[in-house]
N, C-alpha and C positions, 0 to 999 in steps of 0.2 A: 504494500500500500504506500502511495506517495502523497504527501501533502505539500502543495506548493506554497512557499512563503513569499511575502512581498519583498522583492529585492531592496526596496527603499528602506525596509526595516532593518537591514543588515543583521547584526548580531542580536538585536533586541527581540524580545518575544516572550512567550509564556515560559517561565522558569520553573514554576511549581514550588510549593512550600515544603513538600516532603515532611510534613509534621511541624513546620515552622521553625523559627530560630532556636527555641528551647531544645527541640529534638535534635537539631544539628549540633548544638553545643554539647549535648550529651554524647552524641556519636563520636565527636572528634575531641573528646576530653583528653586524649593522650597527647595532643599537640599542645605547645605553649598556649596559655589561655587566650592571649590577645590574638595570636595567629589563627586559632580556631574560630574566633568571632569574626575576623575579617574574611576568612574563607567562606563562612556561612553567609555573611552579608553580600559577598561577591555573587552569590547565586540568587539573590532576591531583587526586589524592584529598585532598591537604592542604587544598584550598579547596572541595572538593565537599561543602559543608555545606548544610543546608536553611535557607532564609530563615525566620527566627523570626517567627511571627505569633501573635496571640491564638488560643488553642485553639478558640474558637467562631467565629473570623472566617471569612467565606466565602472560597473560593478558586476560581479559574478551573480548568476541566478542561484538562489539557495532554496533547496527543497528538503522536506523531512521524509525519511524513508523508514520502513520497518523490515526486519530480516528475521525469519524463524530459524533458530539454531537449536536443534534438539527440542527440549521442552520450553526453551526461553524465547520470548519475543523481544528482539533487540531493536533499538532505534539509532539513527544517525542522521546528521545534517550533511547534505552534499552540496558543495559550492562548485559550480561549473561555469566556464567562460561562455559568454553569449556569442552566438554566431560561429562557434568553432566546432567542426564535426570531426569524428574519428577519435581513436584512443589517444589519450593525453598522459603526460607525466602526472602522477598522482601522489599526493601526500596524505597519509592517514595520521591525524593529530589527536593525541590523547590528553584529556584534561587532567587537572590535579584533583586531589581529594576534596570533596564537598562542592565541586563545581558541576555545572551542567554543560552540555555541548553548546548551548546558546550563549551562556555567559562567558565560556572559554573563548568562543570565536571573537568576541569583542575585546576580551582581556589580553589575548595572546598577540594580536596584531599581525597575523599572517596574511590576511586577505589582500592588502595592497600589493604584496609581492605576487600572490597568486593571480591577481588581475593583470599586473604588468607582464608576467611571464607566461600567461595562458595556461595556468595549472588547474587541475582538479584537486580539491581538498575535501576529504571526508572527516567529519567530527563525530566519532561514535560516542554513545553515552554508556558509561559504566553503571551497572546495577548498584543501587545504593550510593551512587556518585563516587564509587571507588573502583580500583582495578585489583585483580588477583595477581599481584606481582610476586617476585621470587624471594622476598624476605621471609624469614620464619613466620609461620601463621600467628604465633603468639605475639610477635612484634607488631603485627598489623591488626591485631584484634579481629582476626578473620571470623570467628564465631559470632561476634557482635555485629560486624559490618555486612556480612553475607554478600560478598562479591559474587559475580556471575562466573560462568565458564568462559573466561575472557580469551584465552589462547585460541580455542576453536572459533569463537566469534570473529576475531580479527583475521584469521586465516580465511574464513568463509566470506567475510566482507571483501577482502582482496580478490578472491575468486569471482564473486558476483559482479564486481566492477569490471573485471576482465570479460566475463561472459556477456555482459551487456554492451560491450564495445566502448566503455567509458575510459578505462584505464589501460595504458600500455603495460603489458605484463612484465616487460624488462625494466620498467622505470616506475616502480611503486616503492615509496619511501615511508619510513615510520619515525615520528617525533613525538615526544611527550614531556610534560613538565611535572616535577615533584612525583606524586604517586604514579602519574602517567609515565614519567621518565623511568621509574623502576620497572614498569611493565614493558617499556621498550627494551630494557636490558634483558628481561626474561626472554623476549622474542628473539633478540640477537643471539642469545645462547642456545635456544632450543629450535629456532626456525630460521637460521641464517640464510637458507637458500631461497626464501620467499621474497625478501625485500632487498633492494639494491644497496641501500645505505640507511643508517640509523642516526638519530640525534637525541641526546639526553640533556635536559635542562633542569637545574635545581634538584638533581638526584645523583647519588653515588652508587657504587657497587656494594651489594650485601656481602659481608665477609665470607659467607658460605659459598659464594660463587667461585672463590679461588679453587675449590675442589670440585664444584659441580658444573661450571661453565665450560663446555667443550663444543664450540661452534663447528658446524659442518664445513665451513670454509672460512677464509680470511674475511673479517668483518670491517668494512668502512664505517667508522663511528666517530661522532664528535660530541663533546661535552661543553656546556656553558654553566659556570657556577660562580657564585659570589663568595668572597672570603668572609663576609659578615652575615652569612645566611643564618637566621636564628632558628630555623626549622630543621633543615638538613645540613649539618655543619660541614664546612670546607674540610676540616681535619677528621671527619668521621666521628662516630660516637659508639660507646659500648653500653649495653644494658644487660641485665640478667636474661632478657628475652631474646637478645640478638645484637648484632653489631653491624656497622657499615664501615667501609674503607674511606680513606680520604679521597678528595677529588683527584689529586695527582696519582695516587695508587690505583684508583679505578681506571683511569685512562691507561696507565702502565700495564694493567692486567690484560687489556685488549691488545696493546702494542706487543706485549710478549707473545700472546697467542697468535698474532699475525706475523711474527718474525720480523718486526720492524727494526730499522736502524736507530741510531741515536736521535734524540729530540732536538729541535732547534726552536729557540724562543724569540718572538718578535714583539716589541712594544708597539701598540697601535696608537694612532694620533688621538690626542685628547680633544675631540671635536666639540665636546660639550663640557667645558671646564666648570660650569656652575652646578653640575649634577653630583659632584663629590666623588666620582669614581674614575678609575683608569683601567684600561683593558689591555692584556697581553695574551698572545696565543702561543701555545707550545704544540708543535707538529712533529709527529713521528712519520717519516716517509721511508722509502726503500722497503716497504712491506711486501709480504708474499702476495702474489696474484693482484698486484696493483692496488691493494687496499691502502688506507691511510687512517691515522688516528689523530684527533685534534682536541686540545683542551683550551677553552677560552677562560682565562682567569679574570674575574671582575673584582678588582681591589675595592674594598668597602661596599661591594654590592650585596644586597639582601636577597630574600627569597622571592625574586622577581625576574621575569624574562626581560632582558634589555630590549628597548624599543625606540625607534626614531619616528614612529607614526603615532597618531593620536589613538588612545585606547580607552576602554572603560576600566573601572576598578581603581579610581584615584584614591579611594579610602584606604587602600592597602599600604601605601608607603609609610605612614607613621608607625605601623605595627610590624610590617614584614621587612622593612629596611629599604635602602635606596634602590631605585630602578635606573640603571645606566642608560644614557642616550648616546654613548660613544659608538655603539654598534647597534644594529637592528637584527633581532633574532631571526625574523623572516628572511631577510636578505642573506644573512650568514648561513643559515641552514640550506637555502637553495644554492648558494655559491658552492657549498660542499656537496650537496646531493647531485647537482647537475654534472659533476665529473664522473659519476658512476652509473653503470647500467648492467643488467644481466642479459646475456644473449639468450633469446628464446630458442629452445630446442626445435628444430625443423619438424613441423607436423605434429608437435606435441599438443594435446588437448587435455586440459585439467578439468575433470567433470565438476560442474557446479554442485555443491552440497556434499563433496567427498569428505569434508571434515565437519562432522556434527557431534563428535564425541571425543573427549580427551583420552578415551581408552583405546583409540586406534593406534596401531604400532608406532610408537614414538611420537604420536600426535602430528606426524608429518603431513603437510598439505600437498606435497608434490611426490608422493610415493611412486617409485618406478620411473620418474623423470630424472635424467642426468642432472647433477647439481651444477648450475652455471657458476662462472666466476665473474667478478666485476671487471669492467673494462673502462678506460678513460673515454669520456665523450666531451665534445666541445661545449664549454659553458656559455650560456647566454648572459651570465652575470658579468658585468664589466668591472671597472675599478671601483672600489668602495667609495660612495659619495662622501664628500667632506662636509656636507650640510644636512641639516635635519630635513627629512622628507615629510611633506604634508599630505 
């Protein structure tokens, strides 16, 4: 079932109370109190504002879809370029805990890049507004939060977009913030053959992945993380319920798995000196199968995705820390993603609905299909703009 949304409404729309703010506060009591409140507010009407764009600027068409995955009816928003036919490069973007796909669309700020580059973006909704990532269940309060069967859902979403002629099967990418970022890492470890590249924002690697993460191929992956993140610490953290690695150790985990060479660090221009942040990037190149690992370090940055476009969720900064304007997350992830593609096996057809149960062998989406390797492709992203994009 498809529900067409008014393109003029952008990211705004019905967000649903899910029991109201008291219920959200209870559900997310394991977060720092102020952070949980802001995440709850970001799902409600106070933050359900339209992303401000130039009145004549083009916009993608946004529709709401449903997808039956086993016993679960899942929903997602699909943003598609107007007047563009044929399979397109597609980004699947995962929200953070307590967010909806609608509020996340406005908060993240990926749409301007998608419009400019002619990208399809899918914003799936997590059951209970959370994702079943790879952290220990007790650490995520899995019993209380009741996440869905998310790995099969994301695999089937990718397959359905290909089957409908919307997504280019060789150029489907996965990005997530916070809880969504942890889910991206799970998919990179368990289903590396499905997505051409991955991006993780405001999340680090669970400590247990040092023993459990064995990707089927070299994984192109990038991280963006603030050194002053009050929710997912830059230096990682330990609790009796589980632990996470530091941001550098998380990136190094994938660099080692990919057989990368030594990292090179570049300090980026301070194009927004009044935002209180500086950004540097550490890149591991010379990796196996043309993969790459990158870590964007946002000095003094908080639990926020950097943005150079106007976004919703302005209430978050006093509680979640500084939001850098020196880089734009949408631009950076596409600059990274656009360099990687998976060659499609000649004549290979992935049956729609092949993945509806996590009990299938290994949970693999492409069983029997040769595992493709990433290959460089020409980027449509030019030199990083030195001014704020409106």
